[in-house]
TIBA-108268 format. One record per atom (N, C-alpha, C, O, CB): x negated, y, z negated; residue in one letter. Coordinates in steps of 0.05 Angstrom, whole numbers, plus 32768, in hexadecimal, padded with zeros to 4 digits. Glycine has a CB too. Layout:
N
XYZA/...
***
This chain:
106
77308A6D7E20M/771D8A817E17M/770D8A8A7E30M/77048A7A7E3FM/770B8A777E01M/770A8AA47E33S/76FC8AAE7E4AS/76DE8AAB7E46S/76D48AAB7E2FS/77038ACB7E50S/76CF8AAA7E5CD/76B28AA87E5AD/76A58AC07E4DD/768F8ABD7E42D/76A68AA47E76D/76B28AD77E4ES/76A68AEF7E43S/76AA8AF27E25S/769F8B047E19S/76B18B077E51S/76BB8AE17E19Q/76C08AE27DFDQ/76A88AD97DEDQ/769B8AC67DF4Q/76D98AD27DF5Q/76A28AE77DD8T/768B8AE07DC7T/76958AD07DAFT/76A88AD77DA1T/767C8AFA7DBDT/76868ABA7DA9H/768D8AAA7D92H/767C8AB47D7AH/76668ABF7D7DH/76878A8C7D98H/76878AAF7D62T/76788AB47D4AT/766A8A997D44T/76778A857D3ET/768A8ABE7D33T/76508A9A7D45A/76418A817D40A/76348A827D24A/762B8A967D1BA/762B8A7E7D55A/76348A6B7D18Q/76268A677CFFQ/760B8A5B7D07Q/76098A467D13Q/76358A547CEAQ/75F58A697D00V/75DA8A617D07V/75CC8A567CEEV/75CC8A637CD9V/75CA8A787D14V/75C18A3E7CF0I/75B28A327CDAI/75968A2B7CE4I/75928A257CFCI/75C08A1A7CCFI/75838A2A7CD2D/75688A217CD7D/75668A047CD0D/756689FD7CB8D/75528A327CC8D/756689F27CE4N/756489D67CDFN/754689CF7CDFN/753A89C87CF3N/757389C57CF5N/753989D27CC8T/751C89CF7CC6T/751389B37CCCT/74FD89AF7CD5T/751389D77CAAT/7524899F7CC7A/751D89837CCDA/751A897F7CEBA/750A896E7CF3A/753289707CC2A/7528898E7CFBS/7527898C7D18S/751789A27D25S/751589A37D3ES/7543898B7D24S/750C89B57D15N/74FE89CC7D1FN/750E89DB7D34N/750489E17D4AN/74E389C37D2BN/752689E27D2CR/753689F27D3ER/754C8A007D2ER/755689F77D1AR/754289E17D54R/75548A187D39Y/756B8A267D2FY/75838A1B7D3FY/75818A167D57Y/75688A457D32Y/75998A177D32E/75B18A0C7D3FE/75C88A1F7D3BE/75CD8A2A7D25E/75B789F07D34E/75D78A237D50A/75EF8A347D4FA/76088A237D51A/760A8A127D63A/75EF8A497D66A/761A8A267D3EF/76338A177D3DF/764B8A2A7D40F/764B8A407D35F/76358A077D23F/765E8A217D4FV/76788A2F7D52V/768D8A1B7D4BV/76908A067D57V/767C8A3A7D70V/769C8A227D36D/76B28A107D2CD/76A789F47D27D/76B589E07D2ED/76C98A0F7D40D/768F89F27D1CG/768389D87D15G/767689C97D2CG/766B89B47D28G/769889C77D09G/767889D47D44E/766C89C77D5BE/765189D47D63E/764F89ED7D63E/768089C87D74E/763D89C47D68L/762389CE7D71L/762689DC7D8CL/762E89CF7D9FL/760E89B87D72L/762189F67D8CA/76248A067DA5A/76098A0C7DB2A/76088A117DCAA/76328A207D9EA/75F38A0A7DA3G/75D98A0F7DAFG/75C38A0D7D9AG/75C98A0B7D82G/75D88A2B7DBCG/75AB8A0E7DA3F/75948A0C7D91F/757C8A1A7D9CF/757A8A1F7DB4F/758D89EF7D8AF/75698A217D8AA/75508A2D7D92A/753A8A1E7D83A/75388A1E7D6BA/754F8A4C7D8AA/75298A107D93E/75138A007D87E/74FB8A117D81E/74F58A247D90E/750C89E97D9AE/74ED8A0A7D6CY/74D68A1A7D64Y/74BF8A087D59Y/74C389F17D52Y/74DD8A2E7D4FY/74A88A147D59I/74908A097D4BI/74888A1E7D37I/74858A367D3EI/74788A027D5FI/74868A167D1ER/74808A2A7D09R/74678A227CFAR/74628A0B7CF3R/74988A2B7CF5R/74578A377CF5T/743F8A347CE4T/74448A477CCCT/74598A527CC8T/74258A3B7CF3T/742F8A497CBBK/74328A5A7CA3K/74388A777CAAK/74478A847C9CK/74188A587C93K/742C8A817CC0N/742F8A9E7CC6N/743C8AA47CE0N/74408ABB7CE7N/74148AAA7CC7N/74448A8F7CEFL/744E8A937D0AL/74658A807D11L/74658A697D08L/74388A907D1FL/74788A897D20I/748D8A787D2BI/748E8A7C7D49I/74918A937D53I/74A98A7D7D1DI/748C8A667D58A/748D8A677D75A/74A78A5B7D7EA/74AD8A447D78A/74758A587D82A/74B78A6B7D8DF/74D08A617D97F/74CB8A567DB3F/74C48A657DC5F/74E68A787D98F/74CF8A3C7DB7V/74C68A2F7DCFV/74DD8A277DE2V/74D78A237DFAV/74B78A177DC8V/74F58A257DD9H/750B8A1C7DEAH/75268A247DDEH/752A8A1F7DC6H/750A89FE7DF0H/75378A2F7DEET/75528A367DE5T/75668A2A7DF8T/75628A2A7E11T/75568A557DE3T/757B8A1F7DEDE/758F8A127DFEE/75AB8A187DF2E/75AF8A147DDBE/758A89F37E00E/75BD8A207E04V/75D98A247DFCV/75EA8A117E0CV/75E78A0F7E24V/75E28A427E01V/75FB8A037DFEN/760D89EF7E0CN/761E89FD7E20N/76278A147E1CN/761E89E07DF7N/762389EF7E36V/763189FB7E4DV/764B8A097E46V/76518A1F7E50V/763889E57E62V/765B89FE7E34G/76748A0A7E2DG/76728A247E1DG/76868A327E19G/768489F67E1CG/765A8A2B7E15Y/76558A437E05Y/76438A577E12Y/763E8A6C7E07Y/76498A3B7DEAY/763B8A527E2BE/76298A657E39E/76378A7F7E3DE/764F8A807E42E/76218A597E54E/76288A957E3AG/76338AB07E3FG/76458ABA7E29G/76538ACE7E2DG/76428AB07E58G/76458AAD7E12Q/76578AB57DFCQ/76488ABE7DE3Q/76548ABE7DCDQ/76698A9E7DF6Q/762F8AC57DE5G/76208AD07DCFG/76128ABC7DBDG/76078AC47DA8G/76328AE07DBFG/76128AA37DC4I/76068A8F7DB3I/75E78A927DB3I/75DB8A917D9EI/760D8A727DBDI/75DC8A957DCBG/75BF8A997DCCG/75B68AB27DBDG/75A28AB17DAEG/75B68A9B7DEAG/75C48AC77DC0A/75BE8AE07DB1A/75BF8ADC7D93A/75AF8AE67D84A/75D08AF77DBAA/75D38ACD7D8AA/75D68AC77D6DA/75BF8AB77D63A/75B58ABC7D4DA/75F18AB87D68A/75B68AA37D73L/759E8A937D6CL/75858AA57D69L/75778AA37D55L/759A8A7D7D80L/75818AB57D7DV/75698AC67D7DV/75698ADA7D66V/75568ADC7D57V/75668AD57D98V/757F8AE87D63R/75818AFD7D4ER/757E8AF07D33R/756E8AFB7D22R/759C8B0B7D50R/758B8ADB7D2DS/758A8ACE7D13S/756D8AC47D0ES/75638AC87CF8S/759E8AB77D11S/75618AB67D21S/75468AAB7D1DS/75318AC17D1AS/751F8ABF7D0AS/753F8A997D34S/75348AD77D29L/75218AED7D27L/75258AFC7D0DL/75118B057D00L/75248B007D3EL/753D8AFF7D04D/75428B0C7CEAD/75358AFB7CD3D/752A8B067CC0D/75608B0F7CE4D/75388AE07CD6T/752B8ACE7CC2T/750D8AD17CC3T/75008AD17CAET/75348AB17CC7T/75028AD17CDBA/74E58AD47CDEA/74DB8AEF7CD1A/74C78AEF7CC3A/74DD8AD37CFCA/74EA8B047CD6R/74E38B1E7CCBR/74E38B1D7CACR/74D08B267C9FR/74F78B347CD4R/74F78B117CA0T/74F98B0E7C83T/74E28AFE7C78T/74D88B047C62T/75148B027C7CT/74DA8AE97C87A/74C58AD77C7EA/74A98AE27C84A/74958AD67C7BA/74C88ABC7C8AA/74A78AF97C92G/748E8B047C99G/747E8AF57CAEG/74668AF67CAFG/747D8B067C81G/748D8AE77CC0L/74818AD77CD5L/747E8AE77CEFL/74908AF77CF6L/74918ABE7CDAL/74678AE47CFCA/74648AEE7D17A/74748ADB7D2AA/74768AC37D24A/74468AF17D1FA/747D8AE57D40V/748D8AD67D53V/747F8AD37D6DV/74758AE77D78V/74A98AE37D57V/747E8ABB7D77L/74728AB67D92L/74898AAC7DA3L/74918A957DA1L/745B8AA17D91L/74948ABE7DB5P/74AB8AB67DC5P/74A28AA87DDFP/749F8AB57DF4P/74BC8ACF7DCCP/749E8A8E7DDDV/74968A7E7DF4V/74AE8A7A7E07V/74AC8A7A7E1FV/748B8A627DECV/74C68A767DFCC/74DE8A737E0AC/74E68A8C7E19C/74E68AA27E0DC/74F68A6A7DF7C/74EB8A8B7E33P/74F38AA37E43P/750C8AB17E38P/750E8AC97E3AP/74F78A9B7E5FP/751F8AA27E2CF/75368AAF7E21F/752E8AC27E0BF/75388AD87E09F/754B8A9A7E18F/751D8AB97DF9Y/75138AC97DE3Y/75048AE27DEDY/75088AF87DE4Y/75018AB97DCFY/74F38ADD7E00T/74E38AF37E0CT/74F58B097E17T/74F18B207E11T/74D08AE97E22T/75098B017E27G/751B8B147E32G/752C8B227E1EG/75318B3A7E20G/752D8B067E46G/75368B147E0AW/75478B1F7DF5W/75378B347DE5W/75418B4A7DE0W/75518B097DE2W/751E8B2D7DDEI/750E8B407DCEI/75088B597DDFI/75088B6F7DD5I/74F38B337DC5I/75048B567DF9A/74FE8B6D7E0BA/75168B807E0BA/75128B987E0EA/74F88B637E27A/752E8B757E08R/75468B867E08R/754E8B917DECR/75608BA17DEAR/755E8B767E13R/75408B887DD8H/75458B907DBCH/752B8B997DAFH/751F8B8A7DA0H/75528B797DACH/75238BB27DB4P/75098BBC7DABP/75058BBB7D8CP/74EF8BBB7D83P/75058BD87DB4P/751B8BBA7D7DE/75188BB97D60E/750C8B9F7D57E/75058B9C7D3FE/75348BBC7D53E/75088B8B7D69Y/74FC8B727D61Y/74E08B6F7D6DY/74D28B5B7D67Y/750D8B5B7D6BY/74D68B817D7DR/74BC8B7F7D8AR/74A58B7E7D76R/74918B717D7CR/74B88B967D9DR/74A88B8A7D5FE/74918B8A7D4CE/748C8B6E7D41E/74778B697D35E/74968B9D7D36E/749F8B5C7D44L/749B8B417D3BL/74898B307D4DL/747E8B1C7D44L/74B68B337D37L/74878B387D66V/74798B287D7AV/745B8B267D74V/744E8B3A7D6FV/747D8B337D96V/74518B0E7D73Y/74358B087D6EY/74238B147D84Y/742A8B117D9CY/74308AEA7D6BY/740E8B217D7CT/73F98B297D8FT/73DF8B207D85T/73D88B227D6DT/73FA8B487D93T/73CF8B157D97S/73B58B0A7D8FS/73A28B217D87S/73A18B367D93S/73A88AFB7DA7S/73958B1D7D71R/73828B317D67R/73658B277D6AR/73538B337D5ER/73888B387D4AR/73618B127D7AS/73478B077D7DS/73358B1A7D8CS/733E8B277DA0S/73498AEC7D8CS/731C8B1C7D84K/73098B2D7D91K/72F38B1C7D9FK/72DF8B277DA7K/72FB8B407D7CK/72F98B027DA3V/72E58AF07DAFV/72E38AF67DCDV/72F88AF97DDAV/72ED8AD37DAAV/72CB8AF77DD7N/72C68AFB7DF4N/72B58AE47DFEN/72A58AD97DEFN/72B98B167DF9N/72B88ADE7E17D/72A78AC97E24D/728C8AD47E2AD/727B8AC67E34D/72B48ABE7E3DD/
***
């Protein structure tokens, strides 16, 4: 299989481990760790296994998790640089990004 080929990944939310997991043919291909509160989900780390890099696994994780966040009405805090970059390239997801509304001044 060439490095440029894209795999179809099945993405699940493993709530017990606080991470989304991507599987290809039953094998764990990557994951995105998160911290979730009632109104917010922070994506803190994304990792794709070496054999699956460059094959769309990271994008599948981000798209699936952000679609789930949108459906649940959660704001998204993209701490992970992969999430930040992906959202920057996909403006249709920018409205999900959390922005502080605090008016507190020192």
